[in-house]
N, C-alpha and C positions, 0 to 999 in steps of 0.2 A: 503494500499499500504506499509505503514512504517513497518507493521508487516512482510509482504512478504520480503522486503529488509533485515530486521534484520534476518529473518530465513535463507534467502539465504547467507548472510554474515557469519552467524554461520556455515552453511553447508560447505561453502568454507574453513573456518578456520579449521574445523574438517578434511576435506580431505587434506588440506595442511599439518596439523600436522601429519597425518598418514603417508604421503609420505616422510616426512623429519625427521623421527626418526633417531637418530645416529645408525650407523650399529655396530653390535657386532660380535666378533669372535664365540661366542656361537651358532650362526646360521650356523657354518661351522663344527659342530660336525660330519657330514656325511663324512668328510675327514679322520677321525680317523680309524687307523688300519694299518696292515702290508700288503703291496702289492708288486707284482713282475711281470716282463714280459720281453720279449725279445726287444732289440733295436739293430738291426744289428747282429753282433756276440757276443754281450754282453748281460748280464742279468742286468736289472735295479731293484733295490729294494728300496722301499720308505716306511718309517714308520712315520705315523702322530700320535702325542700325543694329548690327549684331550685338548680342550680350557681351559686355566686357566690364571687368572690375566691379561686379556686383550690381550692375545696372543694365537696362535696356532703354533706349530713348527713341522718341519719334518726333518728327517735325510735320506739322499739318498746316495746309493752306486751303482756304475757301475763297473762290474767286468766281467771277462772271465776266461778261463782256465790258463791264464798266470798270473793273479792277479788282484788287484784293479786298475782301471783306474783313478777314481776320487771319492771324497766324497763331498757332498753338504749339507749345512745347510740351511733350509728355515724357515722364520718367517713371519707370517702375524699378524699385530697388528692394534689395533684401534688407529687412529690418526685424530683428529678434526672431529669426526662424521662419518668418512669413514674408509675403510680398505686399508692398504698398505702392500705389500709384499716385502721382502728383501731376497736375497739369495747370499751366498758366496760359491764358488767352491774352493776345495783344491786338490792338487796333492796327490799321494799316500804317500808322505813324510809329509803330513799335512801342507805344505807350501801353502799359498793362491795363487790361479792362477791369480787373479787380486788384485790390491792394495786396492780396496774398494768393498763393496758389490754392487750387482746390485739392483736397486730399480724399483718397478713397482707400478703403480696407478690403482686403481679399475676402470673397464669400464662397468662391468655388473655382476649382482648377481641375481640368480634365485634359485628355489629349486634344490639342488644337482648339481649346476653349478656356477662357478665363473671365471671371465676373467679379465686380467690385460693387460696394455700396459707398455712396458719399457720406462723409463724416463732418465736413466743414460747411459753414454757411455759404450758400449760393451754389454748392456742388449738385449735380444730378443726383436723383435718388439712387439710380443704378447705372452702371456702364459695363458693357461686356464686349469682347472680341472673340470671333470664331472664324476658323478656316476649315470649313467642312470638306473643300476640295482643293486641289492644287492652285487653281486659278480663280477661286472665289473667296472673299474675305468680307465678313460682315462686322459692322459696328452697330451696337444697339444701346440706346440710353433712354432713361425715363426722366424727363425734366421734372422739377417740382411742380410746375403748372403745365398741364397738357398730357397728351397721350405718348406712349412709348414711340420712339423713332428708330427705324431700321434703315441703315445705309449699306447698300451692296457695292463693294468695290471689286475691281479686277486689276491684274498687273498692268502697269503703265508701259 
């Protein structure tokens, strides 16, 4: 019986250890690339750089025939064994739209899917990225006011 209990505890320890490994941005390399797609009358372009030094970073531009509407910088970083997303929006003049970056906490991560919840004032309720196919990339967000938005991007 002692042997059974010891083996059972060892098994539980192994399972617990596997499920509680610190998350790494290296698992997000599927985000990497240059993507674009329509959002209303605008074109959204999003370029993700490869993971490096505990971060993965993106530059986003929304534009139309009249010019650039906004630019956004996104960073996902490793913090205390989990992942956190921060984003800052800038006007065309490069002045920040908000005085501080919006911060999002990880809610779910799967193969080619990640979702976050907004935790700072002004942040979207939710934000997620998904790449279900090689040439398809989805951004979904739920603003505080209004319905969820889905943007379908393809490689540039």
